[in-house]
C-alpha positions as CSV (number, residue, x, y, z in Angstrom):
1,X,-22.5,-0.5,31.9
2,X,-21.0,-1.7,34.8
3,X,-18.6,-4.7,35.7
4,X,-21.5,-7.0,36.8
5,X,-22.2,-7.9,33.2
6,X,-21.6,-11.5,32.1
7,X,-19.4,-10.8,29.0
8,X,-19.4,-14.6,27.6
9,X,-23.7,-14.3,27.8
10,X,-23.3,-10.9,26.3
11,X,-20.9,-11.7,23.3
12,X,-23.5,-14.8,22.9
13,X,-26.5,-12.3,22.4
14,X,-24.4,-10.2,20.3
15,X,-24.2,-13.3,17.9
16,X,-27.4,-14.1,17.6
17,X,-28.4,-10.3,16.9
18,X,-29.1,-9.3,13.1
19,X,-27.4,-6.5,11.6
20,X,-30.4,-4.3,12.4
21,X,-29.9,-5.1,16.0
22,X,-25.8,-4.8,15.9
23,X,-26.4,-1.6,14.5
24,X,-29.0,-0.1,17.1
25,X,-26.6,-1.7,19.9
26,X,-23.6,-0.3,18.5
27,X,-25.7,3.4,18.8
28,X,-26.5,2.3,22.6
29,X,-22.8,1.5,23.0
30,X,-20.9,4.1,21.1
31,X,-23.5,7.4,21.3
32,X,-23.6,7.5,17.8
33,X,-25.3,5.8,14.5
34,X,-22.6,3.6,12.7
35,X,-22.3,4.3,8.8
36,X,-21.7,0.3,8.4
37,X,-24.4,-2.2,8.1
38,X,-21.7,-4.8,7.8
39,X,-22.9,-7.5,10.5
40,X,-19.1,-8.4,10.9
41,X,-18.0,-5.2,11.6
42,X,-20.5,-4.4,13.8
43,X,-20.4,-7.7,15.8
44,X,-16.6,-7.2,16.3
45,X,-17.1,-3.7,17.5
46,X,-20.1,-4.2,19.8
47,X,-17.9,-7.0,21.0
48,X,-14.9,-5.1,21.8
49,X,-16.8,-2.4,23.1
50,X,-18.7,-4.5,25.8
51,X,-15.4,-5.8,26.9
52,X,-13.8,-2.6,27.2
53,X,-16.5,-1.3,29.1
54,X,-16.3,-4.3,31.5
55,X,-12.7,-5.2,31.7
56,X,-11.4,-1.8,31.1
57,X,-10.1,0.4,27.9
58,X,-6.1,1.3,27.4
59,X,-4.2,2.9,30.1
60,X,-3.6,6.1,29.6
61,X,0.2,5.5,29.0
62,X,-0.7,2.7,26.3
63,X,-3.4,5.3,24.3
64,X,-0.3,7.9,24.4
65,X,2.3,5.5,23.4
66,X,-0.2,4.4,20.4
67,X,-1.1,7.9,19.4
68,X,3.0,8.8,19.7
69,X,3.9,5.7,17.3
70,X,0.9,6.5,14.9
71,X,2.5,10.3,14.4
72,X,6.0,8.5,14.0
73,X,5.1,6.6,11.5
74,X,6.3,7.8,8.1
75,X,4.0,6.6,5.3
76,X,5.7,8.1,2.3
77,X,6.9,5.7,-0.6
78,X,9.1,8.3,-2.2
79,X,11.1,11.1,-0.2
80,X,9.4,14.6,-0.6
81,X,10.6,16.8,-3.7
82,X,13.9,18.3,-3.2
83,X,14.7,16.1,-0.1
84,X,18.3,15.7,0.8
85,X,18.8,11.9,1.6
86,X,22.1,10.5,3.0
87,X,23.6,7.9,1.0
88,X,23.0,4.5,2.3
89,X,26.5,3.1,4.1
90,X,25.6,-0.4,3.6
91,X,25.6,-0.1,-0.5
92,X,28.5,-1.7,-1.9
93,X,29.4,1.6,-3.4
94,X,28.3,4.3,-0.9
95,X,28.4,7.5,-3.3
96,X,25.4,9.6,-3.6
97,X,24.0,10.7,-6.8
98,X,22.3,14.0,-6.7
99,X,19.7,14.9,-9.1
100,X,16.1,15.5,-9.4
101,X,13.5,13.4,-10.9
102,X,11.1,15.0,-13.3
103,X,7.4,15.1,-12.0
104,X,5.8,13.8,-15.0
105,X,7.1,10.5,-14.9
106,X,4.4,7.3,-15.5
107,X,3.3,5.8,-12.3
108,X,3.9,2.6,-13.7
109,X,7.6,3.2,-14.5
110,X,10.5,2.4,-12.1
111,X,13.0,5.0,-11.5
112,X,15.4,5.8,-14.0
113,X,18.4,3.5,-14.3
114,X,16.2,0.7,-13.7
115,X,16.9,-2.1,-16.2
116,X,13.8,-4.3,-17.4
117,X,14.2,-7.9,-18.7
118,X,12.0,-9.7,-20.7
119,X,12.5,-13.3,-22.2
120,X,11.1,-13.4,-25.6
121,X,11.1,-16.4,-28.0
122,X,14.2,-17.7,-26.0
123,X,16.4,-14.4,-25.8
124,X,16.3,-12.0,-23.4
125,X,15.7,-8.7,-24.1
126,X,17.1,-5.8,-21.8
127,X,16.0,-2.1,-21.9
128,X,17.3,0.7,-19.4
129,X,14.7,3.3,-18.2
130,X,16.2,6.9,-18.9
131,X,15.0,10.3,-17.5
132,X,13.1,11.1,-20.7
133,X,12.8,7.9,-22.8
134,X,14.5,3.9,-22.9
135,X,17.8,2.9,-24.2
136,X,17.5,-0.5,-26.0
137,X,20.5,-1.5,-27.9
138,X,22.3,1.6,-28.0
139,X,19.1,3.8,-29.5
140,X,16.8,5.9,-27.5
141,X,13.0,5.2,-27.8
142,X,10.2,7.3,-26.7
143,X,8.2,4.6,-25.7
144,X,8.0,1.0,-24.6
145,X,5.6,0.0,-27.2
146,X,7.8,1.1,-30.0
147,X,10.4,-1.0,-28.4
148,X,8.1,-4.1,-27.8
149,X,7.2,-3.5,-31.7
150,X,10.8,-3.6,-32.7
151,X,11.4,-7.0,-30.7
152,X,8.1,-8.9,-31.9
153,X,7.4,-6.7,-35.4
154,X,3.7,-6.3,-34.1
155,X,1.7,-3.9,-31.8
156,X,1.9,-4.4,-28.4
157,X,1.4,-2.2,-25.3
158,X,4.9,-1.4,-23.8
159,X,3.9,-1.7,-20.3
160,X,2.3,-4.8,-20.7
161,X,4.7,-6.5,-22.8
162,X,7.6,-5.7,-20.3
163,X,5.2,-6.8,-17.2
164,X,4.5,-3.1,-15.5
165,X,0.7,-3.5,-15.7
166,X,0.6,-6.7,-13.8
167,X,0.2,-5.5,-9.8
168,X,0.8,-9.2,-9.3
169,X,4.3,-8.8,-10.7
170,X,7.2,-6.8,-9.1
171,X,8.5,-4.1,-11.3
172,X,12.0,-5.4,-12.9
């Protein structure tokens, strides 16, 4: 394609195409078959490509910077096992606690030391997550379900009772 293309007219033509027509246009513009059949996605990709061919793509400097930023992004949610993390200096008590956490923890559970609170029938019940088990009223329980049973007198899923199954709620 050359710079003599009327971009608004080309974009209007893309808007009128069916998903099959957009797949063919995608093949012409990108030199490969699209794995997607989603019309909206194909429309956006083709429109972007037409504009990039006419007006120019990212500069080499911008492309290098984007690749650099993508490499620097740390996507970890937890530090690597055995990582020696410095203490946070902005924490009120900036003392470092160094211990290893067991790898076999249930992913639904918060970190050991977290306190789970659950209001139930006018009373707020509090449970502390331990390395192995849960502390409730001075007694260590092996499961949240056992604590929920103790509190309610009936069988409950402990994760559900303490709100750990609902992705819309934050962990306590």
